[in-house]
C-alpha positions in Angstrom: 0.0 0.0 0.0 1.6 3.2 -1.2 1.7 6.7 0.3 -0.6 8.0 -2.4 -3.4 5.6 -1.2 -3.0 3.1 -4.1 -2.2 -0.6 -3.4 -1.0 -3.6 -5.4 -0.9 -7.4 -4.7 0.7 -10.6 -5.8 -0.3 -14.2 -5.1 1.7 -17.4 -5.3 -0.2 -20.6 -4.8 -3.6 -21.2 -3.1 -7.1 -21.1 -4.3 -8.4 -18.3 -6.5 -12.1 -17.7 -7.0 -12.8 -15.6 -10.1 -15.9 -13.5 -10.9 -16.9 -12.7 -14.4 -15.3 -9.2 -14.2 -11.9 -10.5 -12.9 -10.6 -11.3 -16.4 -10.7 -8.2 -18.6 -9.1 -7.1 -21.9 -6.1 -5.6 -20.0 -5.5 -8.8 -18.1 -2.4 -10.8 -19.3 -3.3 -14.5 -19.2 -0.8 -17.3 -19.7 -2.3 -20.3 -17.9 -1.8 -24.0 -18.7 -0.1 -23.1 -22.0 -3.1 -21.0 -23.1 -4.3 -17.4 -23.0 -7.8 -18.4 -21.9 -9.0 -18.5 -18.2 -12.7 -19.2 -17.7 -14.4 -16.8 -15.4 -16.4 -17.2 -13.3 -14.3 -20.1 -12.1 -12.4 -21.6 -9.1 -8.8 -22.5 -9.4 -5.8 -23.8 -7.4 -2.5 -22.4 -8.5 0.1 -25.2 -8.6 2.8 -22.9 -9.8 3.0 -19.4 -11.2 1.5 -16.2 -9.9 -1.3 -13.7 -10.1 -0.9 -9.9 -9.7 -2.9 -6.7 -9.9 -4.1 -3.6 -8.1 -6.3 -3.2 -5.0 -9.5 -1.0 -5.4 -11.8 0.1 -2.6 -15.4 -0.6 -3.5 -17.1 0.2 -0.2 -16.5 1.5 3.3 -14.1 -1.3 4.2 -14.3 -3.7 1.3 -11.6 -4.1 -1.4 -11.6 -5.7 -4.8 -8.8 -7.2 -6.9 -8.2 -5.6 -10.3 -6.1 -8.4 -11.9 -3.4 -7.6 -14.4 -1.6 -11.0 -14.6 -2.4 -14.7 -14.4 0.5 -17.0 -15.2 1.5 -20.6 -14.6 -0.1 -23.9 -14.0 -3.7 -23.8 -12.5 -6.1 -26.7 -11.5 -9.7 -26.0 -12.5 -11.3 -27.1 -9.2 -14.9 -26.9 -10.6 -14.0 -29.4 -13.4 -11.9 -31.5 -11.0 -14.9 -31.8 -8.5 -17.2 -32.8 -11.4 -14.7 -35.5 -12.5 -14.4 -37.0 -9.0 -18.1 -38.0 -8.4 -20.2 -38.0 -5.2 -18.8 -39.8 -2.1 -21.7 -39.3 0.3 -25.1 -37.6 0.6 -24.9 -34.3 2.4 -27.0 -33.7 5.4 -29.6 -31.0 4.7 -28.8 -27.9 6.8 -31.1 -25.3 5.4 -34.6 -24.9 4.2 -33.3 -22.6 1.4 -32.3 -24.3 -1.8 -30.2 -21.3 -3.0 -30.0 -17.5 -2.7 -33.0 -17.0 -5.0 -35.1 -19.4 -2.9 -34.0 -17.5 0.3 -35.0 -14.2 -1.2 -38.4 -15.6 -2.3 -39.1 -17.2 1.1 -38.0 -14.1 3.1 -40.3 -12.0 0.9 -43.3 -14.2 1.6 -42.5 -14.7 5.3 -42.2 -10.9 5.9 -45.0 -10.0 3.5 -42.8 -7.4 1.9 -44.2 -7.8 -1.7 -40.7 -6.7 -2.8 -38.8 -7.1 -6.1 -36.5 -10.0 -5.4 -34.4 -9.5 -8.6 -31.9 -7.3 -6.9 -32.1 -8.7 -3.4 -28.8 -9.1 -1.6 -28.3 -12.4 0.3 -25.8 -13.2 3.0 -25.5 -16.6 4.7 -23.6 -17.1 7.9 -22.6 -20.5 9.2 -23.4 -21.5 12.8 -21.0 -19.6 15.0 -20.2 -16.9 12.5 -23.0 -14.5 13.4 -25.4 -16.5 15.7 -25.1 -19.8 17.4 -27.2 -21.2 14.5 -26.8 -20.7 10.7 -28.6 -17.5 9.6 -29.4 -15.9 6.2 -30.1 -12.2 5.8 -31.9 -10.8 2.7 -31.9 -7.1 1.8 -34.6 -5.9 -0.6 -33.8 -2.5 -2.0 -36.6 0.0 -1.7 -34.7 2.8 -3.5 -31.7 2.9 -5.7 -28.3 2.8 -4.0 -26.7 6.3 -3.7 -22.9 6.2 -4.1 -20.6 9.2 -4.1 -16.8 9.4 -4.5 -14.9 12.6 -3.6 -11.2 13.1 -4.6 -9.1 15.6 -2.7 -5.5 16.6 -2.5 -4.8 14.4 0.5 -7.6 11.8 0.5 -10.4 10.0 -1.4 -13.8 9.6 0.2 -16.5 7.1 -0.6 -20.1 7.4 0.7 -23.0 4.9 0.4 -26.7 5.3 1.3 -29.3 2.6 1.0 -32.9 2.0 2.0 -34.3 -1.5 2.1 -36.4 -4.2 3.7 -34.6 -6.8 5.8 -35.4 -10.4 6.5 -33.1 -12.2 8.9 -33.9 -16.0 8.9 -32.9 -19.1 10.7 -31.7 -21.6 8.1 -32.9 -24.8 9.8 -36.6 -23.8 9.9 -37.0 -20.5 8.1 -38.0 -18.5 11.2 -37.8 -14.8 10.1 -37.4 -11.5 11.9 -38.5 -8.6 9.6 -37.5 -5.0 9.5 -39.6 -3.0 6.9 -37.8 0.3 6.9 -34.1 -0.5 7.3 -31.4 1.9 6.2 -27.6 2.2 5.9 -25.2 5.1 5.6 -21.6 4.2 5.3 -18.4 6.0 4.4 -14.7 5.5 4.1 -11.7 7.8 3.6 -8.4 6.7 2.2 -5.5 9.1 3.0 -2.4 9.8 1.1 -0.2 8.2 3.8 -1.9 4.8 3.1 -4.2 4.8 6.1 -8.0 4.5 5.9 -10.9 5.1 8.2 -14.6 4.3 8.1 -17.9 5.3 9.8 -21.5 4.1 9.5 -25.0 4.4 10.8 -27.8 1.8 10.4 -27.3 -1.6 8.7 -26.4 -5.1 9.9 -23.2 -5.8 11.7 -21.5 -8.9 13.0 -19.8 -7.7 16.2 -17.7 -10.2 18.1 -15.0 -9.7 20.8 -12.1 -10.6 18.5 -9.1 -8.8 17.2 -11.2 -6.0 15.6 -12.8 -5.1 19.0 -10.7 -4.6 22.1 -10.2 -2.4 25.2 -9.5 0.5 22.8 -13.1 0.3 21.5 -15.7 2.7 23.0 -18.8 0.5 23.4 -22.1 2.0 24.5 -24.8 -0.3 23.1 -28.4 -0.6 24.6 -27.1 0.8 27.9 -24.2 -1.7 28.2 -20.6 -1.8 27.3 -20.2 -5.1 25.4 -21.4 -6.7 22.1 -21.2 -10.2 20.8 -23.4 -11.3 18.0 -25.4 -10.2 14.9 -27.1 -6.7 15.2 -29.1 -4.2 13.3 -28.3 -0.6 14.3 -31.5 1.4 14.8 -29.6 4.5 15.7 -26.1 5.4 16.7 -22.7 5.1 15.0 -19.7 2.8 14.4 -16.2 4.2 13.6 -12.8 2.7 13.1 -9.8 2.1 10.9 -9.4 -0.1 7.8 -6.6 -2.7 8.1 -5.3 -4.8 5.2 -5.3 -8.5 6.3 -4.3 -10.0 3.0 -3.5 -9.0 -0.6 -7.0 -7.5 -1.2 -8.9 -8.3 1.9 -9.6 -5.7 4.7 -10.8 -5.8 8.2 -12.6 -3.2 10.4 -10.7 -2.1 13.5 -13.5 -0.6 15.6 -12.8 2.4 17.8 -16.5 3.3 18.5 -19.7 1.3 18.7 -22.6 3.3 20.1 -26.4 3.5 19.9 -29.5 1.3 20.0 -29.0 -2.1 18.4 -31.4 -4.9 17.7 -29.9 -8.3 18.6 -31.0 -10.2 15.5 -30.0 -13.6 16.9 -32.3 -13.2 19.9 -35.0 -11.6 17.7 -35.1 -14.6 15.4 -35.2 -17.0 18.4 -38.2 -15.1 19.8 -40.1 -15.1 16.5 -42.5 -17.8 15.4 -41.4 -20.2 12.6 -42.6 -18.8 9.3 -41.5 -21.5 6.8 -42.0 -25.2 6.7 -38.9 -27.1 7.5 -37.4 -29.5 5.0 -39.1 -33.0 5.5 -36.8 -35.5 7.2 -38.5 -38.4 5.4 -39.7 -39.3 2.0 -42.8 -40.9 3.4 -46.0 -39.0 3.6 -48.1 -38.8 6.8 -51.1 -41.2 6.7 -52.4 -43.1 9.8 -50.0 -41.9 12.5 -49.3 -38.2 13.2 -45.5 -38.7 13.2 
C-alpha cells in the first residue's frame, strides 16, 4: 500500500475464485499453456503467480483488479465434477439457494418486494449467531454512491434504504424490518491509512481482534457486544486494516447506539417457513 493511497498485490499458490469481471481485456493470461481462463471459475495455483491492483469498492471492502495470471492452474470446478459423489450431504437449510432464500423471506415478511436485486448473505453457525442464519436485503430505492477526490484523500459514501429479512436456516424462522437503512463512508488518505464510519445496517460484532479495550462501546445501555445486530440509531467508527492482498478488516474504535440483537429476535419469532421434511414418506395413519 503506497503513500498516495494506491495498493498492489501478488499471489503465489492457493485457491483463487474468479468472478466474471476479474478477467478483462487488459489482463495478461498465460495459464496451462493457453491465454484463456474461464471466469467465473475456481482454481488452485500449482505454480506461477497472479498480480494486480487493489481497489476500494465500499466502506471497508476491497476488490482485486487483476493484471496478470500466469502458470499452472487446476480447474477445481471441473476436478470436482470428475471425482463423483462420495456421500449424501445432510440438509442444513430450508433454502435451496440464494434465490429461494429471497423468495421465502419476501413471503415470510409480507414485503411484496422485487427480489431480482435482493442481496443475500449466509452465515454458518457460530459466525454471526449460534445457528446458521441468512439475511436478505430488498432495496426500496436505488443505492446512492458518491466518491470525492481531494489533494490528500479519497472519500467514498454509500446510502441505502431496504427491507430486511433475517432468517434461521434450519426452519425459516424470520425476523423482519420493513424500513431498514444504511449510511456508510470511508476515507483513504495519502499516507496509506484509511478510516470508516457508518449508521444503520447489519453488523457482525464479536469480541475478537477487531474489537478490544481500545473500543468505546455504548450499546443498549451496556458496554459489550457479541453477535449479529441491526443498528436502529447510533454510529460505528474505526480504521481499515489490510489482512491479505486485497482483503480488509474493520478495527473498531467506537460502537454506540441502539442495536437490535438479531439472533435473539429470530429465536423469539415464530417459525414462518415449513422445515425440509426429514423423510420421503407422507403422513397417513400416524401423526408422526
